[in-house]
C-alpha positions in Angstrom: -21.8 21.8 -15.7 -19.8 23.2 -18.6 -19.8 21.0 -21.6 -16.4 20.3 -23.3 -17.6 22.3 -26.3 -18.5 25.3 -24.2 -15.3 25.1 -22.3 -13.2 25.0 -25.5 -15.2 27.8 -27.1 -14.6 30.0 -24.1 -10.9 29.2 -24.0 -10.2 29.8 -27.6 -12.1 33.0 -27.7 -10.1 34.2 -24.7 -6.8 33.3 -26.3 -7.8 35.0 -29.6 -8.6 38.2 -27.7 -5.2 38.4 -26.0 -3.3 41.6 -26.8 0.0 41.2 -28.6 3.0 42.3 -26.6 4.5 45.7 -27.4 7.6 45.0 -25.4 8.7 41.4 -25.6 10.3 40.0 -22.4 13.2 37.6 -21.8 10.9 34.9 -20.4 12.0 31.3 -21.2 9.7 30.8 -24.1 10.7 27.2 -24.7 9.7 26.2 -21.2 6.4 27.9 -21.5 5.7 26.2 -24.9 6.4 22.9 -23.2 4.0 23.7 -20.4 1.4 24.8 -23.0 1.7 21.6 -24.9 1.5 19.4 -21.8 -1.6 21.3 -20.6 -3.4 21.2 -23.9 -2.6 17.5 -24.4 -4.1 16.8 -21.0 -7.2 18.8 -21.8 -7.7 17.0 -25.0 -7.3 13.6 -23.3 -10.0 14.5 -20.8 -12.4 15.4 -23.6 -11.6 12.3 -25.6 -12.1 10.2 -22.4 -15.7 11.2 -22.4 -16.1 10.6 -26.1 -14.6 7.1 -25.7 -16.9 6.4 -22.8 -19.9 7.5 -24.9 -18.8 5.2 -27.7 -18.3 2.2 -25.4 -14.6 2.3 -25.9 -13.5 3.8 -22.6 -14.2 3.4 -18.9 -13.0 6.4 -17.0 -13.9 10.1 -17.0 -12.5 11.6 -13.8 -10.2 14.2 -15.6 -7.6 16.8 -15.0 -9.4 19.8 -16.6 -8.7 22.9 -14.6 -5.7 21.3 -12.8 -3.3 21.4 -15.8 -1.2 23.9 -13.8 0.4 20.8 -12.2 2.5 20.7 -15.4 4.6 23.5 -13.8 5.4 21.2 -10.9 6.8 18.5 -13.3 8.8 21.2 -15.0 10.3 22.3 -11.7 11.5 18.8 -10.9 13.8 16.3 -12.4 12.5 13.3 -14.3 14.1 11.0 -11.8 12.4 12.5 -8.8 9.8 9.9 -7.7 6.3 11.1 -8.0 3.1 9.7 -6.4 0.2 11.5 -8.0 -3.5 11.8 -7.6 -6.0 11.3 -10.4 -6.0 14.9 -11.8 -2.4 14.8 -12.8 -2.6 14.7 -16.6 -0.6 17.9 -17.0 2.1 16.7 -14.8 2.3 13.3 -16.6 2.5 15.0 -20.0 5.1 17.5 -18.9 7.2 14.7 -17.1 7.0 12.6 -20.3 8.4 15.5 -22.3 11.5 15.3 -20.2 12.3 11.7 -21.1 13.1 10.8 -24.7 10.9 8.2 -26.3 7.9 8.7 -24.1 4.4 8.3 -25.5 2.1 10.0 -23.0 -0.9 10.3 -25.3 -0.8 6.6 -26.1 -0.2 5.7 -22.5 -3.2 7.6 -21.2 -5.5 6.5 -24.0 -4.7 2.8 -23.4 -5.3 3.3 -19.7 -8.7 4.9 -20.4 -9.6 1.9 -22.7 -8.4 -0.8 -20.3 -5.9 -1.9 -22.9 -3.7 -4.9 -21.9 -0.6 -3.3 -23.5 -0.8 -0.1 -21.4 2.7 0.3 -20.0 2.1 0.4 -16.2 -1.2 -1.3 -15.1 -1.7 -3.3 -18.2 -5.4 -2.5 -18.4 -6.2 -3.2 -14.8 -7.0 0.4 -13.9 -6.7 4.0 -15.1 -3.6 5.2 -13.2 -0.8 7.7 -13.9 2.3 5.6 -13.6 5.4 4.9 -15.6 8.6 3.4 -14.3 10.7 5.2 -16.9 9.3 8.4 -15.7 9.7 7.6 -12.0 5.9 7.9 -11.5 4.7 5.3 -9.0 1.1 4.3 -9.8 -1.5 5.2 -7.2 -5.2 4.4 -7.1 -5.8 6.5 -4.0 -8.6 9.0 -3.9 -8.3 10.0 -0.2 -4.6 10.7 0.2 -3.8 7.1 1.2 -0.6 7.3 -0.9 0.8 10.1 1.3 2.2 7.8 4.1 4.0 5.8 1.4 5.4 9.0 -0.1 6.6 10.2 3.2 8.1 6.7 3.9 10.0 6.9 0.6 11.3 10.3 1.4 12.5 9.3 4.8 14.0 6.0 3.5 16.0 7.4 0.6 18.9 8.6 2.7 18.8 5.5 4.9 18.9 3.2 1.8 21.9 5.0 0.4 23.6 4.9 3.7 23.1 1.2 4.1 24.2 0.5 0.5 20.8 -0.8 -0.7 20.3 -0.8 -4.4 18.6 2.5 -5.1 16.3 3.4 -8.0 16.7 7.1 -7.3 19.6 9.5 -6.5 20.5 10.5 -3.0 19.4 14.1 -3.6 16.0 13.1 -5.1 12.8 14.9 -4.1 9.7 12.9 -3.5 6.6 14.7 -4.8 3.0 13.7 -3.9 -0.1 15.5 -5.0 -3.6 15.5 -3.5 -6.7 17.7 -3.4 -8.0 20.2 -0.9 -10.7 17.8 0.2 -8.3 15.0 0.8 -6.1 17.3 2.8 -8.6 16.9 5.6 -8.3 13.2 5.7 -6.6 11.7 8.7 -4.2 9.9 6.4 -3.0 13.2 4.9 -2.8 14.9 8.3 -0.8 12.0 9.8 1.6 11.9 6.8 2.4 15.6 7.0 2.8 15.2 10.8 5.3 12.3 10.3 7.3 14.3 7.8 7.5 17.2 10.2 8.4 15.0 13.1 11.2 13.4 11.2 12.6 16.8 10.1 12.3 18.1 13.7 14.6 15.3 14.8 17.2 16.5 12.2 16.6 13.5 9.8 16.2 14.0 6.1 12.6 14.2 4.9 12.8 15.5 1.3 9.1 15.5 0.3 7.2 18.1 -1.6 3.5 18.0 -0.8 1.4 19.5 -3.6 -2.2 20.4 -2.6 -4.1 21.2 -5.8 -6.9 23.3 -4.3 -10.0 23.6 -6.6 -12.2 24.6 -3.6 -14.5 21.7 -3.8 -14.6 18.0 -2.9 -17.1 16.5 -5.3 -20.0 18.7 -4.2 -18.8 19.9 -0.7 -17.0 23.3 -0.8 -13.8 23.8 1.1 -14.1 26.9 3.3 -12.2 29.8 1.7 -8.8 30.2 3.3 -8.9 26.8 5.0 -5.8 25.2 3.4 -3.7 28.3 3.9 -4.8 28.6 7.5 -4.2 24.9 8.3 -0.9 24.4 6.5 0.4 28.0 6.0 1.9 28.4 9.4 2.9 25.0 10.5 6.3 25.1 12.3 8.9 23.3 10.2 6.7 23.2 7.1 7.8 25.6 4.4 4.6 26.9 2.7 4.5 28.2 -0.8 1.4 29.3 -2.5 0.7 29.9 -6.2 -2.2 30.7 -8.5 -2.4 28.1 -11.2 -4.0 30.6 -13.5 -0.8 32.6 -13.5 1.7 30.2 -15.1 4.8 32.3 -14.8 4.5 32.9 -11.1 3.3 29.4 -10.5 6.4 28.0 -12.1 8.6 30.3 -10.0 6.8 29.2 -6.9 7.2 25.5 -7.8 10.9 25.9 -8.5 11.3 27.6 -5.2 9.5 24.9 -3.3 11.3 22.1 -5.1 14.7 23.8 -4.7 14.2 24.2 -1.0 13.3 20.5 -0.5 16.3 19.4 -2.6 18.8 21.6 -0.8 17.5 21.4 2.8 16.2 17.9 2.7 13.1 19.1 4.5 9.4 19.0 3.7 7.6 21.8 1.8 3.9 22.4 1.0 3.0 23.9 -2.4 -0.5 25.2 -2.3 -1.5 25.4 -5.9 -4.9 27.1 -6.4 -6.7 25.5 -9.3 -10.2 25.2 -10.8 -12.2 22.1 -11.7 -14.0 21.9 -15.1 -16.5 19.4 -16.3 -17.7 18.4 -12.9 -16.1 15.7 -10.7 -16.6 13.0 -13.3 -18.7 12.3 -16.4 -21.8 11.4 -14.4 -21.6 14.4 -12.0 -24.4 16.9 -12.5 -22.5 19.9 -11.2 -25.4 22.3 -11.8 -27.1 20.6 -8.8 -24.7 22.3 -6.4 -23.1 25.2 -8.3 -24.7 28.1 -10.0 -24.2 28.8 -13.7 -22.5 32.1 -12.7 -20.0 30.3 -10.5 -19.2 27.8 -13.3 -18.8 30.5 -15.9 -16.6 32.7 -13.6 -14.0 29.9 -13.5 -13.5 30.1 -17.2 -11.3 33.1 -16.7 -9.0 31.1 -14.5 -8.2 28.5 -17.1 -4.5 27.5 -16.6 -4.1 27.0 -20.3 -5.2 30.6 -20.8 -2.7 31.6 -18.2 0.1 30.0 -20.2 -1.1 31.4 -23.4 -1.2 34.9 -21.9 2.4 34.5 -20.7 3.5 33.5 -24.1 1.6 36.2 -26.0 2.6 38.9 -23.4 6.3 37.9 -23.8 6.0 38.1 -27.6 6.9 34.4 -27.9 3.7 33.5 -29.7 0.7 35.0 -31.3 -2.9 34.0 -30.4 -3.4 32.5 -33.8 -0.2 30.3 -33.4 -1.4 29.1 -30.1 -4.9 28.3 -31.4 -3.3 26.4 -34.3 -1.1 24.5 -31.9 -4.1 23.6 -29.8 -5.8 22.1 -32.8 -2.7 20.3 -33.9 -2.5 18.6 -30.6 -6.1 17.5 -30.8 -5.5 16.0 -34.1 -2.5 14.0 -32.7 -4.7 12.7 -29.9 -7.4 11.7 -32.3 -4.9 9.9 -34.5 -3.6 7.8 -31.6 -7.2 7.1 -30.5 -8.0 5.8 -34.0 -4.8 3.7 -34.1 -5.9 2.0 -30.9 -9.2 0.8 -32.2 -9.5 -2.8 -31.4 -6.7 -2.6 -28.8 -6.4 -5.9 -26.9 -8.0 -6.1 -23.4 -7.3 -8.5 -20.6 -8.6 -11.9 -21.7 -8.6 -14.2 -18.6 -8.5 -14.3 -14.9 -5.1 -15.9 -15.1 -3.8 -12.9 -17.1 -5.4 -10.5 -14.7 -3.9 -11.9 -11.5 -0.5 -12.8 -12.9 1.3 -9.8 -11.3 -0.6 -9.9 -8.1 1.7 -12.1 -6.0 4.3 -13.9 -8.0 5.9 -17.0 -6.3 9.2 -18.6 -7.1 9.4 -21.1 -4.2 12.7 -22.7 -5.1 14.5 -19.3 -5.1 12.8 -18.4 -1.9 13.9 -21.7 -0.3 17.5 -20.9 -1.2 17.3 -17.4 0.1 15.7 -18.6 3.3 18.5 -21.1 3.9 21.0 -18.2 3.7 19.3 -16.6 6.7 19.7 -19.6 9.1 22.1 -19.1 12.0 23.7 -22.4 12.8 25.2 -21.0 16.0 21.7 -21.4 17.6 21.1 -24.9 16.4 21.6 -26.4 19.9 19.5 -23.8 21.8 15.9 -24.6 22.3 13.9 -21.4 22.2 10.5 -19.9 22.9 8.4 -18.3 20.2 9.7 -14.8 21.2 13.3 -15.9 21.4 13.1 -17.6 18.0 11.7 -14.5 16.4 14.4 -12.4 18.1 17.2 -14.7 16.9 15.9 -14.9 13.4 15.6 -11.1 13.1 19.1 -10.7 14.4 20.4 -13.2 11.9 18.6 -11.4 9.1 20.0 -8.1 10.2 23.5 -9.5 10.3 23.3 -11.2 6.9 21.3 -8.8 4.8 22.2 -5.1 5.0 18.8 -4.1 3.5 16.8 -5.4 6.5 15.4 -2.7 8.8 13.2 -3.3 11.9 11.0 -0.6 13.3 7.8 0.3 15.1 6.6 1.8 18.3 8.8 0.8 21.3 10.8 -1.6 19.0 14.2 0.0 19.5 15.4 1.1 22.9 12.8 -0.8 24.9 13.0 -3.9 22.7 9.2 -4.3 22.3 6.4 -4.5 24.8 7.0 -8.2 25.1 10.8 -8.1 24.7 10.7 -9.7 21.2 13.2 -7.2 19.7 15.3 -6.8 22.9 18.9 -6.1 22.2 18.6 -5.8 18.4 19.1 -2.0 18.3 22.2 -2.3 20.5 23.7 -5.0 18.4 22.8 -3.8 14.9 22.6 0.0 15.4 19.8 2.5 15.5 19.9 3.0 11.7 18.7 -0.6 11.4 16.4 -1.0 14.4 14.5 2.1 15.5 11.4 3.5 17.1 8.6 5.3 15.3 5.7 7.5 16.0 2.6 6.1 17.5 0.7 6.1 14.2 0.1 2.8 12.5 -0.6 4.5 9.1 2.8 6.1 9.3 4.5 2.9 10.4 3.1 1.0 7.5 3.7 3.9 5.1 7.4 4.0 6.2 7.5 0.3 5.4 6.0 0.8 1.9 8.4 3.7 1.2 11.4 1.8 2.5 10.6 -1.2 0.2 10.4 1.2 -2.8 13.7 2.7 -1.7 15.4 -0.7 -1.9 15.3 -1.8 1.7 13.7 -4.9 3.2 11.4 -3.5 5.9 10.1 -5.3 8.9 7.6 -3.0 10.7 5.9 -4.0 13.8 2.3 -3.3 14.7 2.1 -3.5 18.5 -1.3 -5.2 18.6 -3.6 -6.6 16.0 -6.4 -4.3 17.2 -4.2 -1.3 16.4 -3.9 -2.5 12.7 -7.5 -1.9 11.9 -7.2 1.9 11.7 -4.4 1.5 9.1 -5.3 -1.6 7.3 -5.9 0.2 4.0 -2.1 0.7 3.8 -2.0 -3.0 3.3 -5.2 -3.5 1.3 -5.2 -0.4 -1.0 -1.5 0.4 -1.1 0.9 -2.6 -0.3 -1.0 -5.5 -1.9 -2.1 -3.5 -4.9 1.2 -2.0 -6.1 2.6 -5.0 -8.0 -0.9 -5.6 -9.4 -1.3 -2.0 -10.7 2.3 -1.8 -12.0 2.5 -5.2 -13.6 5.4 -6.0 -11.2 7.5 -3.0 -12.3 7.2 -1.6 -8.7 7.2 -3.8 -5.6 7.0 -3.2 -1.9 8.7 -6.1 -0.2 7.3 -6.1 3.3 7.1 -8.3 6.4 4.7 -6.8 8.9 5.0 -8.3 12.4 1.7 -8.1 14.3 1.3 -9.2 17.9 -2.2 -10.6 18.2 -4.8 -13.2 19.0 -6.1 -13.8 22.5 -5.6 -15.9 25.7 -3.3 -13.4 27.5 -3.6 -14.1 31.2 -3.9 -11.1 33.5 -4.0 -8.7 30.6 -7.4 -8.7 29.1 -9.7 -6.5 27.0 -10.3 -6.5 23.3 -7.4 -4.1 22.5 -4.8 -6.6 23.6 -6.8 -9.7 22.8 -8.0 -9.4 19.3 -9.0 -12.4 17.1 -10.3 -10.5 14.1 -8.0 -11.7 11.3 -10.7 -11.8 8.5 -9.5 -8.4 7.2 -6.1 -9.8 6.5 -7.3 -13.0 4.8 -9.5 -10.8 2.5 -6.6 -9.0 0.9 -5.6 -10.4 -2.5 -2.0 -11.6 -2.6 -1.2 -11.0 1.0 0.6 -13.8 2.8 -0.6 -14.3 6.4 1.7 -16.4 8.6 0.8 -17.6 12.1 3.4 -19.7 13.8 2.6 -21.3 17.2 6.0 -22.7 18.2 9.6 -21.4 18.1 10.9 -23.7 15.3 8.0 -22.7 13.0 8.4 -19.1 13.9 12.0 -19.1 12.8 11.4 -21.1 9.6 8.4 -19.1 8.6 10.0 -15.7 9.3 13.0 -16.7 7.2 10.5 -17.7 4.4 8.7 -14.4 4.6 11.9 -12.4 4.6 13.2 -14.4 1.6 9.9 -14.1 -0.3 10.0 -10.3 0.2 13.5 -10.2 -1.1 13.0 -12.5 -4.0 9.4 -12.0 -5.1 8.5 -8.7 -3.4 6.0 -10.5 -1.3 3.9 -8.6 1.3 3.4 -10.7 4.4 1.6 -10.3 7.7 3.4 -12.2 10.3 0.8 -12.8 13.1 2.4 -13.7 16.4 0.3 -15.2 19.1 1.0 -13.1 22.2 0.0 -15.7 24.7 2.6 -18.1 23.3 5.5 -15.7 23.2 7.1 -17.0 26.3 5.4 -20.4 26.6 7.9 -23.2 27.5 5.7 -26.1 28.7 3.0 -28.1 26.9 1.4 -30.7 29.2 2.8 -30.1 32.7 4.7 -27.3 34.4 8.4 -27.7 33.7 8.1 -30.3 30.9 9.7 -27.9 28.4 7.4 -29.4 25.8 7.0 -26.2 23.8 10.8 -25.6 23.5 12.1 -27.0 20.2 15.4 -26.7 18.4 15.6 -24.6 15.2 17.2 -27.0 12.8 17.1 -24.6 9.8 14.0 -26.2 8.3 12.3 -24.4 5.5 8.5 -23.7 5.8 7.2 -23.2 2.3 4.3 -20.7 1.9 1.0 -22.5 2.1 2.3 -25.8 3.6 1.0 -27.1 6.9 2.7 -29.1 9.7 1.2 -32.3 11.0 1.7 -33.4 14.6 1.2 -37.1 15.3 -0.2 -39.8 13.1 -3.6 -40.6 14.6 -5.9 -42.5 12.3 -9.3 -41.7 13.9 -9.5 -37.9 13.7 -7.8 -34.9 12.2 -7.9 -31.7 14.2 -7.2 -28.7 12.0 -6.1 -25.6 13.9 -3.5 -22.9 14.2 -2.0 -20.4 16.7 -3.1 -21.0 20.3 -5.2 -23.8 19.0 -2.2 -26.0 18.4 -1.0 -26.5 22.0 -4.6 -26.8 23.1 -5.4 -29.4 20.5 -2.2 -31.4 21.3 -3.2 -31.5 24.9 -6.7 -32.6 23.9 -5.1 -35.3 21.6 -3.3 -36.8 24.6 -6.5 -37.0 26.6 -8.3 -38.5 23.6 -5.7 -41.2 23.5 -6.9 -42.3 27.0 -10.3 -42.8 25.4 -8.7 -45.0 22.7 -9.3 -42.2 20.1 -6.2 -41.6 18.0 -6.0 -38.0 16.8 -3.5 -36.1 14.7 -3.2 -32.3 14.8 -2.7 -30.3 11.6 -1.2 -26.9 12.2 -2.2 -24.7 9.3 0.6 -22.2 10.0 -0.3 -20.2 6.9 -3.7 -18.6 7.1 -3.4 -17.1 3.6 -2.9 -18.9 1.3 -4.5 -21.8 3.2 -2.6 -25.1 2.8 -5.5 -26.7 1.0 -3.6 -29.7 -0.4 -2.4 -30.6 3.1 -5.9 -30.1 4.6 -7.5 -32.4 2.1 -4.8 -35.1 2.3 -4.9 -35.4 6.1 -8.7 -35.2 6.1 -9.0 -38.1 3.7 -6.6 -40.2 5.9 -8.9 -40.2 8.8 -12.3 -39.4 7.3 -13.2 -37.2 10.3 -12.1 -33.5 10.6 -12.6 -31.2 13.5 -11.8 -27.6 12.8 -10.7 -25.9 16.1 -10.8 -22.2 15.3 -9.8 -19.6 17.9 -11.1 -16.8 15.7 -14.7 -15.7 15.5 -17.4 -18.0 14.3 -18.4 -15.5 11.6 -15.6 -14.7 9.2 -13.2 -16.9 11.1 -10.4 -19.0 9.5 -12.4 -22.1 10.0 -14.9 -21.0 7.3 -12.1 -21.2 4.7 -11.0 -24.6 5.9 -14.6 -26.1 5.7 -15.1 -24.5 2.3 -11.8 -26.0 1.0 -12.9 -29.4 2.1 -16.4 -29.1 0.6 -15.0 -27.8 -2.7 -12.4 -30.6 -2.9 -15.2 -33.2 -2.8 -14.3 -34.5 0.7 -17.0 -36.9 1.7 -16.0 -37.5 5.4 -17.4 -36.0 8.5 -16.7 -32.3 9.4 -17.3 -30.4 12.7 -16.2 -27.0 13.7 -15.8 -25.2 17.0 -14.9 -21.5 17.2 -14.9 -18.5 19.4 -18.1 -16.5 19.8 -18.9 -13.5 17.6 -17.9 -11.2 20.4 -15.2 -8.8 21.4 -12.9 -10.2 24.2 -13.9 -9.0 27.6 -11.7 -8.5 30.7 -10.5 -11.2 33.0 -12.1 -14.6 33.4 -15.1 -13.5 31.4 -13.0 -14.0 28.3 -13.2 -17.8 28.8 -16.9 -17.6 28.1 -16.5 -16.4 24.5 -13.1 -17.8 23.5 -12.6 -21.3 22.2 -11.4 -23.6 25.0 -9.9 -27.0 25.3 -13.1 -28.4 26.7 -14.9 -27.2 23.6 -12.3 -29.0 21.4 -12.4 -32.2 23.4 -16.2 -32.4 23.6 -16.6 -31.9 19.8 -13.7 -34.3 19.1 -15.4 -37.1 21.2 -18.8 -36.5 19.5 -17.2 -36.6 16.1 -15.1 -39.7 16.7 -17.9 -41.7 18.3 -20.5 -40.8 15.6 -21.3 -43.7 13.3 
């Protein structure tokens, strides 16, 4: 691996040896000088990052050395073009900052490296390139997981302007996202590019500039020569532009051509920017273990800073000595800022760290939720599915920012008819079908939220979420956290899930694995079991998204969608009026007032437990049923209160025994100091098989009743 000193010595010697131009050209010298300054600033920051790490003052050494040609991309764009960048974007950041008066890129990056609490985007929570004033949306992605969001934003821009949503970016903005050649192979990147092309193929705007910075290696694994050009260079509908980052003048021309095409045509383009990588993958990477000294040394001639210096000297716009002097001036400026930041404040408590994760303003949410209630349906008892449909329709009618989308959501109205009629009533700009790709569906939701819309994407089955859950974990839930609330992605993801479908078995359509959702910091997980709760909770989720930027997973029990009866056929016991009630996040509902036993449950467990409670009454056992409703955050206060009223708690958990919701309930009781009796019944640690075999592994009423009797009769 080249050391910073050896790399600098090679660069300055090569600049010093550049021949002075005999015939000066008319090249735009000011633009080239700006690029040179941005590139050199980025290089110095990479070197200082390692020095800070060695001194115990810094924490991050994955740098941009060799990739500084991305400064030409920033130069080719406007400062209000939204940018979602990967971690080797120092040149871009410095060049974009130079376009906005008052920017302090050196201070920004150094504070980020140090984990300083006053760093302007993440506030010391991570080293990211982000700045709201520069339209740079912070990303922590290393495997192109930000690309679906970038495509979603590009697709949503025009729709947001058309619907009159408050927009942060102009209607002719270009969305730029950058990634490496190794990440270009990831399914997330492949799917994002495919989604952009599919959108453009349908004649819809998709103004996105994909920038693949190809250094030929992914940590230690080489990318086959010609692979990126072969894979992306001849894709129908994808304008492909390639450039050598070592030749700054031609790279700038190429970047301007690609950006101009996207801006004018509103179609995607792919800029293949060939780069090099200096100083290994990161500070701890022993590059010599997989590259020869000759290979490493050969890359020195392709230094992008040298390319810019050559263009300036050849044009007669600067002498080698002037450029070397400027190089050293910029290092002195970086050192001065680093010295000034000695003793910079770092995050001092858990409270401070989590503050921007999931802000809650419940009173404002309650008021907003009330505004979504449709009084015209107050006298119409409805099933779970009907209530969701009516609430979505009311939201679409009252808030022009709401958009509903997903596979089969539009024309068909959903596999279970939950969105039936919405597209016809509210228009296909508001309710529409998407590709069969959950990563892209969620990415569209993330981008639509950034664009000023209030997105309600549907994931057709819970089992289908698992191949895309990082869009929730690593992208949606983290954005407010890593931008200190400056960027939000309001989102209500509807997910059809859980089990007990009769005549339609198998684990793809009966999935009770919700642990992955409850493990995501800040994510709200709602699970209504009855129509009135579905309406109230959906209004709350929509209002929380609009007011607080909340990200919610709205888990809908498929088996209860069309349920009308509770105890006997025809009793209509599961049809309830929507009276416009508010369901605050994290508050449960109690059914009954039994004094002997509290059954804590949710979803399908609610009607099962209510039927059990009626049978228990015949045994002179008085039981109440507490419907959690919110699986995250759990309604701990309500759980503890109702548990203490009876002194006996049975947790009826339809999810799996390991990692199930019941684990959280029992833990909450223990941690609260509850001294009564606790029992728990849950489904087996198994996938759900076909047909009647499912009854052997899923929680059943007989399991709940047996455990309830044992608990109630135990002295």
